N, C-alpha and C positions, 0 to 999 in steps of 0.2 A: 505492498500498501505507499502513494505516495502523497504529498504533502498536497497534488491537489483534491487527490481520492480523500482524504484528511479532512484539508473544510471542507468539501459537501457534503460526508457524512452530519458534519460537526451541526452545518446550516438545517441540514436535517434533524438532529438531534432538537437542537435550540429551540426551533420551530416545530417539535410534534408533543414535544418532550409534555404540554400543560396544557395542548387542545386534548380532544378527548377521541384522536384519532391511531392512537398509537404509537407512539413514535418506536418502540421495539421492531414493528409492525413494516415502519417504513422506514429502517435505516435496513433491512433487512434484501427487502425492495432496491434502497438502491444498489446495495454492494451484488445485490444478484447483475441488475443490470449494465454495474458500472465492472464487472466481471471485475472483483478485486478478490483475489483468493480467501478464501474465512480460513487463516493460519490463527495462530495463538494470540498475535500482536493482535489482528484485527478484533477479536474477541473479546480481549481486554479492551480495545480504545473505545468499543461500540459501551462497554459498563463505564467510564470512566470518565469521559468528557459528562457524565450525568454531573458532575463534581463542578463545572461552568454554569449548567443549566442553575441548579439550586444557588447554588451562593447568587444567582441573578433574583429570582426568588428572597434572599437575605436583605443586600443591597434595597429590592424594592420596597422591604417591610421594616426596616430596619430597626422604625420603632417597634415595634410589636417585637422583633425576636430580643433585640435591648433591653427589651420595660422588665428591669429585674423584676420588681416589688412583684406586678403580678405572674406569684408562681403558682397560679392553676392552671395557666395556659403552656407552663412547661410539662408537665402532669398531662395534660388533656394528650402532647403530639404524643409523649414517654407510653402510653394506656393504649391512642391508635397503633401503632408501629407493635404494638408485643406478637400482635396476630404473625405479619410480615415477619415477623423473627425469626417466629416457631415455623411455621409452616418452610421457609427459605431455608433451614438449617434445615429441614426433614425429609426435603423434597428436590435439595441444589442436584441432584444428580436428571431425576427429568425434569425437571428443570432446564437443566441447559440441553438434553436431547431436543423439548421442542420448540430451544429456540432454533433446532436447527432443518423444520420442517416449516416452508413456502404451505403447505398447503393448511395445516394449525392453524395459519398466523392469514390466510385467505378467508375461512370459515368465521373465522372471532371477528373480522374485520366486517362481516357481509350480518353475523344475525346483533355482532355492539349497532350499527347503521341502523338496524331495524327497529331495538329500544329505541335507542336517541329521537326519531321519527316521533316520538308516542310519549319521551317523557315530563316536555312540556304540563300534555295535556293531563299525566296522572297523575304529577304534583302538581296541584293547581293553587292550595289553600296554605302556604310557609306563616310554620308563627316565631321561626328563628330568624332575625336581622343580624345579631352582632355575635363572635367564640365568645362571649362574658356567659349567653345564654344556653349553651352549650352544657352539657352535662357529661361524667366522666361515663356513664353508659353509653350516649349515646356518642361520641369518640370512638370509645370499642366498638361498636356496631361496622361505626365506618370505615376501622379497619380490619373488620373483615371484610365487609365490599372490595376494601381496598386487595389483597391476597385475591382473588378471579381475575385480576390482573396478572396474575405470575402464567396463566395461560397465554404466551405470544398472541398481540394481534385486540386483546379484549380494551387495554389502554389501561394507564394505570388513573390517571386521570379520570375516564367518563365513569369506573366501578367505582370510584370514591365520592364522585362528586353524584353517580345514581345513588351511594349510599345513603349521602349528607340529607339529598331529594327526601329522600326515601322515612328522613325523621326529620320532616315538617322544616328543611331549613331552605333558605333562599336559593333560589338559585346563582348568585354574586357568591353571597356565604360560602356557598358547598365548592365553586369553583376556589375562589380562595383558599376556606380551609382543606381544599386540596393540595393549593400550595403548599402549605402552612408541613402538612403531612409529610410530602417528599421531602421534605431538608433531611428527617429523621432515618427516611425510610432508607429514599436514596445515598443516603451521605453511610449509611451500613455496609450497605448492596458497594459499595465503592469503594468504601477502606477495606472488606473483605475481599473485591478482585484484587487491588493493587498489593495487599499486607498481608494475606494468609492465603488464599488461594496457591496450589504447586499448579504450572504453566510448564511448557518447553519448548528449550530458544532451536535455533534451526540444528545447531549438532545435533539436538537433542537432551538436551541436560536437564536439571531438574530442579526450578526456578522459581523466587514471586516475584509476583507484577515487580513490585519497584522493581526487582532485577533485569526480568523480558526490559521494560521502560529505558531503561540505562545501559540493553544493553551494546544497540547503537546508535548512534548521532541522528539517523532520521528519525527510529521510533521516540526519541527522546523530544526531540524539535515536534513534529505530527502529535503526542499529545499535552503538550506547553500549546499550541498553534490554536489542536480543536478545541479542548478546554477555556482558549478564547474565546474561540469566536459563537462557539455556544452558550456561553456567557453576555456578548452583544445579542446576536439572533434571541435568546431566551428574552433578557431586561422587554424588547419587541415585539416577541409574541405576548406575553401575559398583559402588555397595554391591550393589544389590538382583541384580544379575549372577552377581556374583564368588558370593555367599551363594548364590544359586538355583545355579549351577554345580553346588558341591562337596554336592549331594542330588538334583539333579533331571538334569541336561544336559541335551542340543540339543533331548528328541524336542518339547517343545512347540513349540518357535523356528519350527520345522520345519512342525507341522501350523497353526500363524499364519502364514508366508508362505505355505500352501499356498495357504487361506483367503482371506487377502486379496490375493494373487492372480490365485486367479479369480474376488473380487468386481469389480476392477481391468479383467478381460477381456470381465466381464458391460456394467459400466458406459461401456468403449467399445462394444461390441456395440451397444449399447444408444442410440448418440447422446449416456449425459450427459458421456462424457469426451472 
């Protein structure tokens, strides 16, 4: 994977991570269409550039994250991330296997699109408008919904937003809480990928992720550039998403997912992917 491919994947990650369209699914599609070899570094890169994306959330909502007097906010995030940590630890190998299945991604995109077509009508009367009103129990339920996104193509953002709206959150609050919940969830996934998970170098040596990143100058440059690009693009994507939701809701994202999912199924059937 060269620097241009790294930038393209980072743009895809930054733009799609917080939209309910599945960043993982889009990166699998982008990697396939670009002909990027799914070697160990590419697999690590596609997870590790989430760090740039979550940093965008922290910067945009810095008052929320650094207002330490409101400790309940941090407790809610910890409670919300527990289901993902447990299931991620127990089923990491099976999740990795699913990540290599474009068909799983396509079907998940398509079915998730159908759900998003009707979500605005399904949850018409929200009663919770700010995160101060979110109980610990509701945080945990949203966290359970988020684990559905371990199936590639579902979208972590979509799953947690639907979870929030099922608990009477307004759609804007559901989206924002999904951003907040992404920070510990994706930080844990990135930290595990970089510091704990074992990878193989081109020579066959078993190393940690940070060693694979620094294995070559090309890897190091791609990693740094990817995170910077993902950060900048995610800043713009989050602002766009929140402003769009206030007026239009989720229907267009449902239509988009259906079209992308159907297109991907056609590409798979015709052996293009």
